Backbone bond lengths (Angstrom), bond angles and torsions (degrees), N, CA, C in turn:
res aa  C-N    CA-C-N  psi(-1)  N-CA   C-N-CA  omega(-1)  CA-C   N-CA-C  phi
1 M - - - 1.453 - - 1.519 110.41 -
2 K 1.322 114.99 144.70 1.452 121.11 174.26 1.524 107.96 -119.28
3 L 1.337 115.39 123.04 1.454 122.05 -175.62 1.516 109.69 -119.82
4 A 1.325 116.01 148.54 1.455 120.72 -177.37 1.518 110.17 -144.06
5 T 1.334 115.63 166.49 1.454 122.15 166.72 1.520 106.34 -113.24
6 L 1.319 116.25 118.38 1.460 121.86 -174.43 1.517 111.13 -107.58
7 R 1.330 115.58 142.11 1.464 120.47 170.61 1.525 108.40 -84.17
8 M 1.301 114.19 127.23 1.453 120.18 178.51 1.527 108.92 -103.47
9 A 1.334 116.08 -175.64 1.463 120.45 179.51 1.520 110.04 -57.51
10 G 1.329 115.97 138.56 1.455 120.52 -179.62 1.511 113.84 77.55
11 Q 1.344 116.72 13.10 1.455 123.61 177.78 1.519 113.79 69.55
12 T 1.347 118.87 11.06 1.455 119.42 170.37 1.522 108.11 -72.30
13 T 1.320 116.34 158.95 1.464 119.63 -177.30 1.524 110.16 -125.13
14 T 1.329 114.71 160.16 1.453 121.01 175.14 1.519 109.05 -148.03
15 A 1.335 115.45 147.47 1.454 119.65 169.58 1.514 108.29 -73.40
16 A 1.319 116.01 147.13 1.461 118.92 -175.00 1.520 111.00 -148.79
17 L 1.323 114.77 152.72 1.457 123.54 177.56 1.517 108.90 -107.44
18 A 1.333 116.72 127.62 1.460 120.32 176.79 1.512 110.11 -70.16
19 T 1.326 116.23 134.84 1.464 120.52 -178.98 1.516 113.05 -85.88
20 G 1.337 116.71 -16.57 1.456 119.94 -175.14 1.506 112.98 84.86
21 A 1.334 116.48 2.97 1.464 120.23 -179.39 1.521 110.37 -130.58
22 G 1.334 115.90 40.19 1.454 120.05 176.31 1.505 114.47 76.57
23 G 1.339 117.43 21.41 1.449 119.86 -179.88 1.514 112.30 -149.00
24 Y 1.330 115.21 178.46 1.459 122.57 -179.00 1.521 109.52 -135.77
25 V 1.322 115.87 153.24 1.455 122.78 172.47 1.522 107.34 -111.76
26 A 1.322 117.77 126.75 1.456 121.45 -179.18 1.524 110.25 -66.16
27 L 1.328 115.24 142.85 1.459 122.58 177.85 1.534 109.06 -112.52
28 P 1.327 117.98 160.12 1.468 120.36 -173.69 1.528 113.43 -79.52
29 A 1.328 115.37 63.45 1.461 121.45 177.12 1.523 108.04 -161.26
30 T 1.325 116.92 150.17 1.456 120.07 -177.80 1.517 112.77 -76.69
31 D 1.326 117.35 -21.15 1.457 120.87 175.80 1.525 108.12 -158.31
32 L 1.321 115.45 172.17 1.456 119.69 -174.47 1.529 111.80 -65.47
33 G 1.336 117.33 -35.41 1.463 119.55 178.37 1.515 112.37 -61.60
34 E 1.337 116.08 -41.51 1.463 119.85 177.81 1.519 110.84 -64.24
35 L 1.327 116.71 -38.59 1.458 120.39 177.55 1.526 110.85 -62.76
36 L 1.332 117.33 -47.81 1.465 120.76 -176.47 1.519 112.46 -65.45
37 A 1.328 117.38 -23.26 1.461 120.57 179.11 1.525 112.03 -70.53
38 R 1.317 117.62 -14.91 1.462 121.71 178.33 1.526 109.67 -85.40
39 P 1.321 118.78 125.13 1.468 120.40 -179.13 1.524 113.62 -57.69
40 D 1.325 116.58 -26.26 1.467 120.39 -178.14 1.522 112.97 -97.26
41 W 1.347 118.44 23.32 1.464 119.76 -172.55 1.526 112.19 -61.40
42 R 1.305 116.60 -35.78 1.470 118.02 179.21 1.523 111.46 -65.03
43 D 1.340 117.43 -39.42 1.460 120.70 177.57 1.528 110.69 -64.27
44 L 1.331 116.80 -40.47 1.456 120.48 179.59 1.530 111.10 -61.86
45 V 1.330 115.60 -40.62 1.462 119.41 179.81 1.530 110.68 -68.46
46 R 1.335 116.51 -42.02 1.470 119.27 178.64 1.528 110.88 -62.15
47 E 1.325 116.40 -40.32 1.471 119.70 178.43 1.520 110.85 -62.48
48 A 1.331 115.98 -41.63 1.463 119.26 178.73 1.526 111.08 -64.29
49 A 1.328 115.99 -38.84 1.467 120.24 -179.31 1.529 111.55 -68.42
50 A 1.348 116.45 -31.52 1.467 120.25 -175.81 1.522 112.86 -91.69
51 A 1.326 117.12 -9.91 1.466 120.20 -175.89 1.528 111.03 -63.18
52 E 1.314 115.67 143.98 1.461 120.50 177.64 1.525 109.53 -90.01
53 G 1.306 115.54 133.22 1.458 120.64 176.24 1.515 115.29 63.57
54 P 1.351 119.39 41.38 1.459 119.19 178.82 1.527 110.90 -68.25
55 V 1.318 115.49 155.51 1.458 120.57 174.80 1.522 107.81 -76.94
56 V 1.314 115.92 116.34 1.466 120.34 -175.88 1.525 109.42 -96.16
57 I 1.328 115.15 129.95 1.456 121.72 175.25 1.526 107.35 -88.12
58 E 1.307 117.47 118.64 1.461 120.52 179.45 1.527 109.39 -67.35
59 A 1.334 115.61 132.63 1.463 119.98 -176.42 1.518 112.18 -57.42
60 G 1.326 117.80 -34.33 1.455 120.82 -177.16 1.510 114.61 -73.47
61 T 1.329 117.57 -7.73 1.461 120.41 -177.58 1.529 113.16 -98.03
62 V 1.318 117.66 -4.00 1.468 122.11 -178.62 1.519 108.72 -135.25
63 D 1.324 116.27 169.80 1.456 119.07 172.04 1.518 109.46 -129.50
64 Y 1.313 115.14 171.71 1.457 120.67 -174.37 1.522 110.89 -88.09
65 A 1.317 116.21 121.37 1.463 121.53 169.71 1.529 108.15 -79.09
66 P 1.329 118.21 169.21 1.458 118.21 169.61 1.529 108.95 -51.97
67 L 1.294 117.36 134.84 1.460 121.60 -173.78 1.527 111.64 -57.46
68 L 1.333 116.63 -41.10 1.467 122.65 -177.77 1.524 108.65 -130.14
69 P 1.324 117.38 73.95 1.467 120.32 -171.16 1.515 114.80 -63.17
70 R 1.340 117.68 -18.44 1.461 120.83 -179.08 1.523 111.32 -122.92
71 A 1.308 116.77 33.69 1.472 120.33 -178.76 1.521 110.51 -53.59
72 G 1.332 116.23 129.71 1.458 119.82 -179.87 1.517 112.62 -69.53
73 K 1.330 116.06 -37.98 1.454 121.62 177.52 1.528 108.76 -132.70
74 V 1.320 115.37 135.05 1.459 122.01 170.59 1.522 105.50 -125.07
75 I 1.323 116.02 103.55 1.464 121.99 -174.61 1.522 108.24 -114.40
76 C 1.321 115.41 133.81 1.465 121.22 -173.98 1.520 110.44 -122.00
77 C 1.311 115.15 146.77 1.460 121.58 176.05 1.521 108.74 -110.02
78 G 1.313 116.61 126.56 1.454 121.50 174.70 1.515 110.75 -99.41
79 L 1.320 116.01 155.72 1.466 120.95 173.86 1.521 111.87 53.50
80 N 1.349 115.89 61.06 1.457 120.27 -176.17 1.522 113.01 -117.01
81 Y 1.333 119.34 -13.22 1.461 122.45 173.42 1.527 108.49 -99.39
82 A 1.300 116.28 135.43 1.458 119.87 -176.64 1.529 112.00 -56.64
83 D 1.357 118.02 -40.90 1.470 119.33 -177.51 1.521 111.25 -68.94
84 H 1.331 118.05 -37.49 1.468 120.82 178.61 1.524 110.39 -67.67
85 I 1.324 116.90 -39.40 1.460 120.56 177.76 1.525 110.18 -59.95
86 Q 1.324 115.81 -43.25 1.461 119.93 -178.85 1.513 112.15 -67.03
87 E 1.363 117.86 -39.22 1.458 119.47 -179.39 1.530 111.50 -68.84
88 M 1.338 116.95 -21.97 1.450 120.91 177.19 1.528 111.67 -90.82
89 G 1.366 116.77 3.65 1.464 121.22 174.88 1.511 114.36 73.52
90 R 1.332 117.44 32.06 1.458 120.92 -177.27 1.520 110.85 -120.41
91 E 1.342 115.97 164.02 1.450 121.93 175.86 1.528 109.64 -91.76
92 L 1.345 116.43 158.41 1.461 119.83 179.11 1.527 109.36 -60.51
93 P 1.328 117.25 133.69 1.468 120.16 -174.00 1.524 112.59 -81.95
94 Q 1.328 114.59 152.85 1.461 120.67 172.38 1.524 110.80 -80.95
95 Y 1.331 115.44 -33.07 1.460 122.04 179.69 1.526 109.16 -127.82
96 P 1.324 117.86 152.77 1.461 119.62 179.48 1.520 112.27 -68.35
97 T 1.329 115.99 143.30 1.458 122.34 173.33 1.525 107.62 -88.65
98 L 1.321 116.61 116.60 1.457 121.27 -172.08 1.520 111.66 -117.23
99 F 1.309 116.12 147.49 1.455 122.36 170.54 1.524 107.51 -148.44
100 A 1.309 116.30 167.36 1.464 120.44 -174.65 1.519 110.89 -120.35
101 K 1.310 114.86 154.13 1.457 123.56 169.19 1.523 107.15 -121.10
102 Y 1.321 115.15 174.29 1.452 121.24 170.73 1.526 109.55 -107.28
103 A 1.338 115.95 162.71 1.463 119.78 174.93 1.523 111.22 -59.97
104 D 1.347 117.31 -25.50 1.467 121.16 178.20 1.524 112.89 -60.06
105 T 1.326 117.99 -20.38 1.464 120.28 -178.30 1.525 112.60 -78.08
106 L 1.336 118.10 -15.13 1.457 121.46 -167.80 1.523 112.31 -85.63
107 V 1.345 115.74 138.65 1.464 122.66 173.87 1.522 108.42 -133.05
108 G 1.334 115.09 170.83 1.455 120.96 -177.15 1.514 113.80 -79.26
109 A 1.325 114.01 173.44 1.466 121.33 -172.28 1.514 113.66 -63.53
110 N 1.327 117.94 -26.33 1.466 120.95 -178.36 1.523 112.67 -125.39
111 D 1.323 116.53 15.09 1.461 120.33 179.58 1.524 111.29 -71.98
112 T 1.312 116.14 151.24 1.462 120.89 172.05 1.521 108.97 -73.85
113 I 1.324 115.93 136.18 1.462 122.03 176.46 1.521 107.81 -95.08
114 M 1.322 116.06 116.88 1.463 122.14 -176.89 1.520 108.70 -104.75
115 I 1.336 116.39 123.12 1.466 121.06 -177.20 1.514 109.94 -128.25
116 Q 1.311 116.03 131.63 1.455 121.27 173.66 1.519 108.54 -133.91
117 G 1.323 115.66 132.88 1.456 119.47 176.21 1.513 114.76 105.53
118 S 1.330 117.70 5.21 1.466 120.49 178.72 1.523 109.73 -142.89
119 D 1.332 116.58 139.41 1.459 120.13 174.19 1.536 111.13 -121.28
120 R 1.345 116.40 19.63 1.464 121.59 175.88 1.535 107.85 -131.05
121 V 1.328 113.89 64.87 1.458 121.26 -174.68 1.535 108.80 -92.37
122 D 1.319 115.68 125.09 1.461 122.14 -172.41 1.529 109.72 -120.46
123 W 1.320 115.41 165.90 1.465 122.77 -177.49 1.517 110.28 -113.13
124 E 1.337 116.85 150.73 1.462 122.42 174.90 1.528 108.42 -149.38
125 A 1.328 116.97 94.01 1.470 122.53 178.98 1.528 109.05 -70.22
126 E 1.350 116.04 134.25 1.460 118.67 -173.37 1.519 113.24 -146.88
127 L 1.333 115.01 148.33 1.454 122.35 162.88 1.524 108.04 -81.19
128 A 1.332 116.71 134.15 1.462 121.02 175.72 1.518 109.70 -118.23
129 V 1.331 115.33 148.31 1.457 123.01 -177.94 1.520 108.26 -114.76
130 V 1.334 116.15 134.22 1.461 121.71 178.46 1.522 108.75 -107.34
131 V 1.325 115.60 130.13 1.462 121.52 -178.68 1.523 109.49 -82.78
132 G 1.346 116.26 137.73 1.455 120.90 -178.97 1.513 115.03 -118.12
133 I 1.344 116.95 -13.01 1.470 122.09 -179.66 1.524 108.28 -137.21
134 E 1.316 117.82 140.12 1.466 120.29 177.78 1.525 110.14 -64.34
135 I 1.320 115.59 131.65 1.464 120.22 177.05 1.525 110.28 -137.01
136 F 1.328 115.69 146.10 1.456 122.72 174.01 1.523 107.47 -147.26
137 R 1.303 116.17 128.46 1.470 122.83 -176.34 1.529 110.89 53.53
138 A 1.314 115.01 47.74 1.461 121.11 -178.25 1.528 110.60 -84.38
139 D 1.338 116.48 146.86 1.457 119.16 169.47 1.532 108.03 -82.71
140 E 1.316 117.23 178.42 1.462 119.56 -173.71 1.527 112.54 -65.69
141 D 1.331 117.24 -35.72 1.461 119.44 178.41 1.523 110.60 -66.20
142 Q 1.321 116.83 -43.20 1.460 120.60 177.66 1.528 110.86 -64.06
143 A 1.328 116.33 -39.89 1.461 120.32 179.20 1.520 110.88 -65.25
144 A 1.327 116.99 -41.37 1.469 120.22 178.27 1.531 110.79 -61.59
145 A 1.332 116.34 -39.69 1.465 120.46 179.96 1.524 112.20 -69.31
146 A 1.329 117.05 -19.98 1.464 121.79 -178.18 1.520 113.08 -86.98
147 I 1.332 117.93 -3.88 1.464 120.76 -178.75 1.529 109.78 -77.29
148 A 1.343 115.59 116.39 1.466 119.66 176.08 1.516 110.63 -73.37
149 G 1.337 116.03 -34.80 1.449 119.69 -179.85 1.508 112.27 169.81
150 Y 1.319 114.65 -173.23 1.455 122.46 -175.48 1.525 109.68 -123.34
151 T 1.330 115.24 152.13 1.445 120.54 177.09 1.521 109.28 -147.13
152 V 1.333 115.88 -177.98 1.458 122.86 -176.59 1.523 108.53 -108.91
153 A 1.320 116.57 141.19 1.468 120.69 178.09 1.514 109.56 -143.88
154 N 1.331 115.69 160.58 1.461 120.87 169.65 1.518 108.07 -134.12
155 D 1.311 115.17 116.75 1.465 121.94 -178.43 1.533 108.58 -83.88
156 V 1.319 115.65 70.05 1.466 120.52 179.71 1.531 108.62 -56.78
157 S 1.339 115.86 128.95 1.467 120.97 -169.45 1.517 111.40 -126.90
158 M 1.305 116.23 133.36 1.454 123.54 176.70 1.525 107.69 -92.93
159 R 1.341 116.29 94.09 1.465 120.02 -168.75 1.528 112.82 -66.08
160 D 1.333 117.46 -31.74 1.463 118.23 179.22 1.526 110.41 -64.17
161 W 1.318 117.17 -38.61 1.463 120.45 175.94 1.526 110.86 -74.39
162 Q 1.318 117.10 -40.88 1.466 120.42 -178.22 1.526 111.56 -59.78
163 N 1.332 116.52 -37.92 1.460 120.38 -173.70 1.524 113.69 -90.00
164 R 1.334 117.34 6.69 1.458 119.04 176.65 1.530 112.04 -67.43
165 T 1.335 115.64 -31.05 1.467 120.63 -179.30 1.525 108.00 -139.33
166 L 1.324 116.42 178.52 1.457 120.92 176.33 1.523 111.59 -74.55
167 Q 1.330 117.61 -17.68 1.457 121.83 178.57 1.527 109.42 -89.99
168 W 1.327 117.57 132.84 1.460 122.48 -172.79 1.520 113.92 -85.03
169 F 1.330 117.93 -16.49 1.453 122.87 -166.19 1.521 113.85 -48.34
170 Q 1.325 117.74 -47.96 1.464 119.90 -172.38 1.524 113.08 -66.18
171 G 1.315 117.60 -23.04 1.456 120.33 177.35 1.516 114.01 -91.20
172 K 1.321 115.97 -2.32 1.462 120.71 -175.05 1.528 113.48 -115.99
173 A 1.324 117.27 -8.10 1.463 119.91 -168.10 1.519 113.50 -119.40
174 F 1.347 118.35 24.33 1.461 119.58 173.79 1.533 108.89 -60.50
175 D 1.310 116.15 139.14 1.457 120.11 178.80 1.532 111.45 -58.02
176 A 1.341 115.03 142.10 1.472 122.95 169.96 1.524 113.36 54.37
177 T 1.340 116.41 45.99 1.465 120.16 -179.96 1.528 113.97 -126.87
178 T 1.332 118.31 0.68 1.463 120.92 -176.40 1.526 109.79 -116.13
179 P 1.336 118.26 97.72 1.464 119.75 178.05 1.528 111.11 -72.79
180 V 1.327 115.26 138.97 1.470 122.33 179.69 1.523 108.43 -140.37
181 G 1.329 116.65 135.59 1.464 120.83 178.24 1.531 109.82 141.33
182 P 1.313 119.57 -149.80 1.460 124.69 -8.61 1.519 113.16 -72.84
183 V 1.357 115.82 -20.88 1.462 120.33 -176.73 1.522 109.44 -137.20
184 L 1.316 114.55 162.37 1.459 122.59 164.92 1.518 107.09 -97.10
185 V 1.317 116.62 132.61 1.462 121.48 176.02 1.521 107.95 -112.49
186 T 1.323 116.77 124.37 1.454 120.83 -177.28 1.530 110.59 -71.06
187 P 1.348 116.80 151.61 1.475 120.07 -173.81 1.516 114.72 -57.89
188 D 1.333 118.32 -26.26 1.464 119.92 -179.29 1.520 112.89 -68.01
189 E 1.343 117.09 -14.34 1.469 120.70 -179.08 1.524 112.77 -107.51
190 T 1.314 117.91 6.77 1.457 120.11 -177.26 1.518 110.84 -125.34
191 G 1.325 114.85 167.04 1.445 120.66 170.01 1.521 109.70 -83.64
192 T 1.315 115.90 -163.22 1.464 120.47 -179.28 1.522 112.33 -101.66
193 T 1.338 116.56 -12.88 1.466 120.11 176.86 1.526 108.80 -132.51
194 F 1.339 115.21 158.71 1.456 120.93 -174.35 1.521 110.21 -138.48
195 D 1.333 115.80 143.26 1.464 121.06 169.35 1.523 108.43 -85.26
196 V 1.315 116.48 127.80 1.461 122.94 -179.41 1.523 107.78 -113.94
197 V 1.345 117.22 122.01 1.460 121.08 -176.26 1.524 109.28 -128.58
198 G 1.330 115.80 135.26 1.452 121.51 176.18 1.518 110.63 -117.74
199 Y 1.338 116.77 141.85 1.458 123.01 -178.53 1.527 109.41 -129.23
200 V 1.322 115.80 146.45 1.460 122.04 167.67 1.523 106.87 -126.16
201 N 1.318 116.04 118.23 1.470 122.22 -178.25 1.528 111.95 53.47
202 G 1.338 115.90 37.81 1.451 121.47 176.79 1.517 115.33 87.36
203 D 1.324 117.99 -11.44 1.467 121.55 178.98 1.526 110.26 -90.21
204 V 1.329 117.08 133.49 1.462 120.87 177.05 1.526 109.46 -69.59
205 V 1.317 116.44 123.80 1.462 121.12 177.59 1.524 111.69 -115.30
206 Q 1.322 117.09 -20.91 1.461 121.18 178.23 1.519 109.59 -138.66
207 K 1.313 115.38 143.35 1.454 120.30 174.55 1.520 107.94 -156.16
208 G 1.321 115.79 121.34 1.453 120.09 -179.64 1.516 110.54 -151.85
209 N 1.313 115.52 171.50 1.455 121.01 177.91 1.523 108.48 -128.07
210 T 1.333 115.40 134.98 1.463 119.24 -175.00 1.528 113.06 -66.56
211 G 1.342 116.58 -9.25 1.458 119.05 174.22 1.517 112.83 -64.58
212 T 1.345 117.20 -16.46 1.464 120.37 179.24 1.527 112.60 -97.86
213 L 1.331 117.68 8.36 1.462 119.61 176.67 1.529 110.37 -62.48
214 V 1.304 115.99 137.31 1.465 120.17 173.90 1.530 109.00 -68.40
215 F 1.327 116.01 -41.80 1.461 122.34 178.35 1.528 107.82 -120.66
216 G 1.335 116.83 103.31 1.447 121.14 179.63 1.522 111.86 -70.38
217 P 1.334 118.12 173.62 1.458 120.87 -175.02 1.521 114.84 -53.16
218 A 1.334 118.03 -50.31 1.462 119.80 -177.43 1.523 111.44 -65.93
219 K 1.329 116.83 -42.55 1.465 120.07 178.82 1.522 110.62 -62.80
220 L 1.326 116.03 -38.97 1.462 120.79 -178.63 1.526 110.53 -67.50
221 L 1.330 117.59 -47.17 1.456 120.09 178.44 1.524 111.53 -62.75
222 S 1.319 116.93 -40.41 1.457 120.26 178.12 1.528 110.91 -60.16
223 Y 1.322 116.20 -45.22 1.472 120.28 -179.11 1.523 110.55 -63.03
224 I 1.328 117.25 -47.57 1.463 120.83 -178.37 1.524 110.21 -61.29
225 S 1.332 116.64 -38.41 1.465 120.00 -176.98 1.522 112.82 -69.16
226 R 1.313 117.37 -10.03 1.468 119.22 177.64 1.519 112.23 -72.33
227 F 1.344 116.76 -20.96 1.465 118.23 -178.77 1.526 113.41 -123.21
228 T 1.339 118.95 -14.50 1.456 120.54 177.51 1.524 109.68 -146.57
229 T 1.307 116.19 144.50 1.455 121.11 178.61 1.527 109.80 -72.54
230 L 1.309 116.36 129.68 1.460 121.79 173.13 1.520 108.14 -98.92
231 R 1.326 115.76 133.31 1.458 121.32 -174.77 1.529 110.45 -122.74
232 P 1.328 116.57 162.19 1.463 119.51 179.05 1.524 112.02 -54.26
233 G 1.318 115.10 132.63 1.460 120.95 -178.82 1.506 114.04 92.87
234 D 1.334 118.30 -6.91 1.459 119.53 173.19 1.528 109.21 -71.29
235 L 1.324 114.93 153.54 1.463 121.53 -172.94 1.523 109.36 -125.64
236 V 1.326 116.00 132.87 1.469 121.17 179.01 1.523 108.38 -125.89
237 L 1.347 116.26 119.16 1.461 122.11 175.33 1.514 108.21 -90.25
238 T 1.334 116.60 133.17 1.460 120.50 -167.14 1.523 114.92 -95.52
239 G 1.336 119.12 1.68 1.452 120.54 179.79 1.518 111.97 108.27
240 T 1.316 115.56 170.02 1.467 120.88 -173.38 1.521 111.28 -122.87
241 P 1.335 117.71 146.45 1.471 120.46 175.00 1.523 111.44 -75.40
242 G 1.319 116.22 177.07 1.458 121.06 178.47 1.516 111.92 -63.42
243 G 1.342 114.63 160.93 1.446 120.22 178.05 1.507 114.62 112.54
244 V 1.338 117.76 8.52 1.464 119.23 177.23 1.525 109.26 -67.75
245 G 1.334 115.11 154.53 1.458 119.71 -176.11 1.518 113.82 -61.96
246 M 1.331 116.88 -36.85 1.461 120.43 -178.62 1.523 111.89 -63.04
247 G 1.344 116.94 -26.34 1.456 120.20 -178.33 1.518 114.10 -86.61
248 M 1.349 117.71 -3.68 1.454 120.41 -179.58 1.526 111.51 -81.47
249 T 1.332 115.83 160.56 1.465 121.46 177.14 1.518 109.11 -121.60
250 P 1.364 119.00 109.84 1.462 125.13 -6.53 1.517 110.72 -73.24
251 P 1.343 117.90 166.08 1.468 119.90 178.52 1.525 111.49 -57.73
252 R 1.309 115.67 146.64 1.469 122.14 178.62 1.524 109.00 -124.32
253 F 1.319 116.43 135.01 1.454 120.59 179.62 1.524 110.09 -129.08
254 L 1.316 115.73 164.27 1.456 121.25 -178.50 1.521 111.38 -71.48
255 N 1.319 115.23 145.89 1.463 122.37 176.63 1.519 109.81 -112.10
256 D 1.315 115.58 160.26 1.455 121.01 177.05 1.529 110.25 -56.22
257 G 1.336 115.95 127.29 1.459 120.97 179.04 1.515 115.07 93.60
258 D 1.327 118.44 -7.45 1.462 120.23 177.51 1.527 110.83 -63.14
259 V 1.331 115.54 150.54 1.457 121.71 176.31 1.525 107.98 -106.30
260 L 1.329 115.19 117.74 1.457 122.24 -178.95 1.523 108.08 -103.25
261 A 1.330 116.90 121.43 1.461 121.03 179.18 1.521 109.62 -121.29
262 T 1.310 114.73 145.66 1.464 122.26 -179.36 1.517 107.44 -136.10
263 E 1.326 117.17 128.02 1.464 120.51 -172.97 1.512 110.72 -135.43
264 I 1.316 115.55 135.02 1.462 121.51 173.39 1.518 107.80 -128.09
265 T 1.313 115.87 120.99 1.456 121.60 -178.48 1.522 110.28 -56.31
266 G 1.327 116.16 130.61 1.446 121.05 177.89 1.513 114.55 88.15
267 I 1.332 117.28 -9.26 1.470 120.23 179.10 1.520 110.20 -116.42
268 G 1.326 117.55 -60.58 1.451 118.59 -179.88 1.507 112.84 158.61
269 R 1.309 115.22 -165.98 1.462 122.22 -171.94 1.530 110.68 -138.35
270 L 1.306 115.64 135.95 1.454 123.45 169.03 1.522 107.66 -100.16
271 E 1.316 116.94 142.78 1.455 120.38 173.96 1.523 107.91 -143.73
272 N 1.319 115.72 110.24 1.460 121.78 -170.96 1.519 111.07 -128.78
273 V 1.313 116.32 127.29 1.458 121.15 170.98 1.525 108.38 -76.59
274 V 1.321 116.09 136.50 1.463 121.31 -179.53 1.519 109.06 -105.33
275 R 1.319 116.32 122.94 1.464 121.73 176.44 1.523 107.96 -112.62
276 I 1.323 115.71 122.05 1.456 121.90 -177.97 1.520 108.96 -116.15
277 S 1.311 115.92 115.81 1.458 121.26 -179.55 1.517 109.57 -88.36
278 P 1.329 117.62 138.59 1.467 118.93 177.56 1.521 110.40 -64.11
279 T 1.313 115.58 147.24 1.459 121.03 178.73 1.514 108.86 -82.30
280 S 1.331 115.37 122.32 1.479 119.45 -176.45 1.519 112.77 -81.92
281 T 1.329 115.63 -26.58 1.471 120.61 177.61 1.502 109.20 -132.17
282 K 1.304 116.22 159.49 1.467 120.58 -179.33 1.523 109.34 -67.31
283 E 1.323 115.77 126.22 1.464 119.71 -178.97 1.534 110.29 -77.92
């Protein structure tokens, strides 16, 4: 199944099921997070898929809202691909490097990313995992069973802010800078590994496979659940492969008007124009 949160007329949103024929069927929830909070969400989706003569929303008449606009937790893993770790001059970690974002950071699959106050804006193409069942102190099998599905994300990072201190948070949590979507794909429709590709203005800048993750999705969710409860609709970004702008020689950063695209085979594609406003005063 492929599920989305769609913007409808008047900017209201609804959870929706992709029909596979260029359209969606509305589900009884205002967004995907609200749907996942219902214990019977899988039954509701199956009923919608099996219904005769459903009202189909044409894909061209709506756009993608942030997949989980009210996510309770947005937890990210840094330095999780072996090649990215090496390009950053670090050794393979024993434990995952984690940081958090707020739901305020999330935007839709084709939304414009508006940034003010940074001139070292970088890209990080990522696989993201959506939680579908509450877990706490879960083992890897329990964590795997709790995965509602997978989606695409880009952890757009303001490196000048990130590198001000040893803590990354301030460079990772700018409002409305993290595109997520366009859909959630349930595990029954995917393989176990994914190709993750990042583009800037059509040029490939990142390419990796999640089979090289140091901490795969289930291991990552299990680890996180040892210290905090993960609930339906929570979002976990699994890290980025090599090829970030900061790791290039010389470093390369996004410019005003650049088109940032993120693609994962079998899930979908984000395509976001980046608008960078000059800083009028010293931050």
